[in-house]
N, C-alpha and C positions, 0 to 999 in steps of 0.2 A: 271636597265639593258636596254641597247639600243635595238632598234627594230631589228637590224640586228642579235644581239646575241640571242634574243628571237626566231627569225625565225630559226636560225641555231640549237638552242636547240630543238625546236619542230620537226624539220626535222630529226635530229639524233635520238631523242627519238622514233618517230613513226617508223623509220626503225628498231630500236632495238626491239621494241615491236613485230612487225611483224616477224622479224628474229627469235625471241625466239620460237614462235609457229612453224615457218617453219623448224627450226632445228629438232624439234621432228618429224614432218611429213616426213622429208627427211631421218633422221637417222634410224627411225624404219621401213622405206620402206613400210609403209601402203598404199602408193600411189606413182605414178611416175610423176604426173602432176604439183602439187603445192608444191614447195620446199621453201628453204630459200628466194631466190630472188623474187619469185612470190608473196609470202605472205607479204614480207617486202614492196614490191612496192604497194600492195593493201592497206596496212596500211598507207603508205605515201600518196596515193591518197586520203584517208579519211581526213588526216590533210590538204592537199592542197585544198581540196574542201571547207573546213571551212574557210580557209584563203581567198579564192576567194569570198565566200559569204559575208565576212566582208567589201569588197571593195565598195559595193553598195547595196541599198535596193532592187534593181531589181534582185540581185543574191542570195537572201537568200535561195532559193529552190535548189541551186546547190548540197549541200550535199545529199539531199533526192533523187534527180535525179541520182546522181552518185551511191547511194546505190541501187536503183532499177536496174541500169545498171550492177552492180556487181552481184546482185542476178540473173538477167537474164542470165548473162554470165556463172555463175556457173551451172545453171540448163540446159542450152544449152550444156555445156561441159559434164554434167552427161548424157544427152540424147544421144548425139552422141557416147560417150564411151559405153553406154549400148547397143546401136544399133550395135556396132562392137564386142559385147560380151567381152568387156574389163572391168575389175573390177574397179570401182571408188566408194568408200564407201560414204554413206551419211555424215559421219563425215567430210570428206574433203569438201563436198559441203557446209556444215554449217560453216566450219572454215574460208572460204574466206570472207563472209559477216561479220563474227565476227571480223576479222582483220581490215576490213574497219571501223567498228563502234569504235573499240579501237583507230584507227587513228583520228576519229571524236572527241573522248573524248580529245585527246591531243590538237586538234585545238581549243577546248573550254576551254583550260587550266585545264582540269581535269586529271592532271598527275598521282596522286595517284590512281585514279579509273582505269586509263588505265593500269598502271603497275600491279596493283593487279589483274585485269581481265586477263591480259596476263599470269601471273604466275599461277593463278588458272586454266585457260584453259589448259596450258601446263601440269600441274599436272594431270588433268582429262584425257588428251590424253595419257600420259605416263602410266596411271593406266589401260589401256585397257585390257591387259592380266589378271591382277589381278582382275578387276571387273568381267570379264567373269568367272574366276575361282570361285569367290565369289558367283555368281548367281548359278553356277552349284552345289556348295556345299550345298546351302540352299534347304530345302524341301518346298513343297507348303504350308503346314500348318505353317511353320516358317515365310514365306513371309507374309501370311495372318495375323499372330500374330503381325508382325512388323507394318503392315498397321493399325491394330486396335490400337496398342500402339501409333502410330503417331496421330490418332484421339484424343486419351486421352491427348497427349502432346499439340497439337496445336489447338484443338477445345474445349475440355472439360475444360482444365486447365484455359484458358483465361476467360471463362464465369463464373467461380466459384466466389462467393463473397469473396472479400479480407478482409472483416471485420470478427472479431472473432464471432463464434456462440456458445451460451451457451448450454452445454450438460447436466451437472449434478452439482447442487450447484453452486460453483464458477468455476467449470471446464468448460472452453471454448476452442474452437479449431478454428484455422484459416484454412479453407478448402483448400485454395490455397497453404499455406505452408505445410499442411499435404500431399497433393497430390505431391508437389514438392519433398518431402522426398522419397515417393514411386517411383517417376520417377528416381531420382538419383540412388537409390539402384538397381532398375531394369536395368538401363542403364549400370551400372558396371557389372551386371550379363550378360547382352547381349554381351558386348564387350569381356568379358572373354569367353563366349560360342563360339563366332566367332573365337577367337584365338585357343580355344580347338579344334574346327572343323578342323582347318588347321594344327596345330602342336601337338595336344594332344597325338596322337598315336606315336610320334617320341621321345618325351622326358618326361619321367615319372615325374621328379621333376617339370618341367614346368606345366604339367598337374595338379599336386597337387596344385601348386600356383594358377592357373587360376580357378580350381575347388573350392579352398578355398574362392575366391572372390564371387563365386556363392552361395555356401553352404558348409562351412568347415566341419560341422558334417557329412553331407552326403558324402563328399569326404573321410573322415577318415573311415566312415562305409564301403565304397566301397573298400578302401585299406585293411581294416580288413578282409573282406570276401575273397578277392583275396589272402591274405597272407596264407590262409589254402590250396588254390589250387596250388599256385606256389610261394614259399618263394623267396624273393629278398631283398638284403640290400637297394635297391633303395626305397623300401616302407618307410623306416625310413626317408630318405631325403624328400620324398613326404609328409609325415606326418608333417615334420618341415616346408616345404614351404606352405602347406595348412593352418597351424596354423598362420604362419607369414602373409599370405594374409588376413586372418580374422582380425588380429590386425591392419594391415596397412589400411584396408578398414574402420575400426572403427575410426582410427585416422583421416582419411580423412573426415569422417562425422563430427567429432568434429570440425575440422578446418573450415568446411563450415558454422557451426551454432554457434560456441562459441569460439572466439579467446582466451578468458580468461581461460577457462577450458583446451583448447589445450595447452597452455603454461605449465600447471601443469601435464598433462598426457603424453606429448610428450616423455620425457626422460624415464619414466617407460615402455611405450609401445615399444619404440625403443630398450631399453635394452633387453626386452623379445624377440623381433624379432632377435636381434643379437645372443642371446644365442641359439635360435631355429636353426638359419642358421648355426652357427658354429658346433653345435652338429650334425645337419642333414648331412652336407657335410663331416664331419669326417667319417660318416658311409656310405658314397657313395660306392656302389659296382661297378661291371664291367659296362662299358657303353654299350648301345645298347638295354637295356630292353625296351620292348614296351607293351603298354596296352591301353585300351580305357576306359576313364572315362567321358562319355558324359552325359549331363543333357538335358532331353527333354523339349523343349519349355520354356526356361528360360525367354523369353521376352514376354510371352503371357499375355494378360490382366487378365486372371484367376490367374496366378502366382502373378501378381502385386496386385490384390485384396486380395489374401491370405496374402501376406506380410502386406498390409494395415490393414487387420483385426487384425493380430498379433500386429502390431504397435499400433493400437488404444487400444487394450486390455491392452498392457503393459503401455501405457500412462495413461489410466484410473486407473490401479492398483497402479502405482507409485504415482499418484496424491492423490488417496484415502488414501493410507498409510501415505503419507506425511502430510495430513490434520488430520488424526486420531491419528497418533503417528509418529512424525518426525524422531524419533530414529529408527523406524522400516523400513525406506525407503530402507535400504540396503537389507532387506529380499525380498522386492518386486523386487528390481533390480536383485537379485540372481535368483528368480523364473523366471523372464522374460528372463534372460541371458541363462537359460537352454533351452529355446525355441528359442530365437533369440537375440544374443548380439547386432546386428545392431539396433534392435528395441529399446533396452534400451539406447544405445548411442544416437540415433536420437531423441528419446522422451525427454531425459534429457537435451541434449545440445541445442535443439530448444525451449524448454519451461522453461528453467532455471529461467529467470526473472519473468515469469508469475506465476510460482509456488513458488517463493520466496526461491529458493535453492541457497545458496552461492557457490562461486567458489570451495572452498575446498570440501564441501559436494558433489557437482556435480562431482568432479574428483574421489572421493572415490566410488560413486555410479557407475560411468562408468567403473572403474576398476573392481568392483565386478561383473558387467555384463560380462566383458571379462573373468574373472576367472571362472565364472559359465559355460561359453561355453567350456573352457578348461577341466573343470571337467566332462562335458558331453562327451567329447572325451575320457577321461580316462575310463569312464563307458562303452563306446562303445568298446574300446580295450579289456576290461576285459570280456565282454560278447560275442564278435563275432570274435576276432582276434585269430591267432595262439599263442601258449604260447611264442614262440620265439619273435614274433613281439610285443606282449603286454609287455613282459618282458624287451625289449629294448626300446620300444616307450614310456612307461609310465614315466621312469626316465627323458627322454628328456622334456616331458611336465612339470613334477614337478620342474625340475631345472629351466626352464624358468619362471614358476610362482614364484619361490623363488626370482629370479633376479628382477622380476617386483615388488614384495612386498618390497624388500630392497630399490629399486630405488624410489618407491612411498613414503616410510617413510622418505627417505632422501630429497625428493623434496617437498612434500606437508606437510607443518607444520602449 
């Protein structure tokens, strides 16, 4: 490409990058000073300053001097605006030097970095109202829990040994891989909790689905207790969506740790989900039912440690049974599934090769864990739900289990 074309390309790209950010600033009317043209010109200034610096060794400091000038200009602008009691947010003050730096990136041929930075910055600016709403919705203890969890993810996890540690006999565990499983499950729970906090009270079926990602048995137990207070056909839909969420979460865990087992259990699990959803939405009642199914502190370190303890116990149980009597491994998976199907799925799919479990056995063990969780829901309905809810909800679960069994027998041979 000729020099003139490269020059034109960089000029146009720098203007486009600055204009992208400027459109958001001007469209949302968060300020009235720096709009499309101003920010685009500042980005162009960054690119031109780099071009000038390449002309001579004596001009290499031009971009840095121009950056200091832009920073000085923005803070002077902020100062005089504040002196006149006119609002000019710090976001705009930071946006102008940012646009200049993105222009500098383009001048140094870092096109992807400049475009990515502009897109991410624009997304962050657009999310202003949502981020403020997010902060207002969270409580102090939930923010503290998120910070603690960040320490686990970004400080504790990297320093753990990556080599397997022997625990019992030939039972060894990779602490990094173990903690990664806990982090993934907890992250799913946290994202579900955030969505619940925003939308859970508006749509009961959605609440059931998101609650199922956190703890499907607890969600069904909550539905069961509420069914005695205020019966609603939507509880059946929520039962179906909660159970579907549990199955899809387990399928995701299998996909993350064992593609071979995933190919065997995908069809049975999807068949169960489809049967759940079809039956659940056939029973959908009048729209507009509202309820709260919030889970306290699903992202806390304590909750993560509890799941980790359950996961470790299930892993040890499945390993011990597989070594003592390989044919009894299904019993261990069933017992573990009654407590936490996710722990069975995660332990088997992530340790399949280490424990010498073949793909077919692993698929059956994972499905047994899922079936055990569904049986726990049936027991919950029998003991805590209204007669109408349990009488209509149990057949939905049983039908889905039968669909899973048939699909499993046809798929895994």
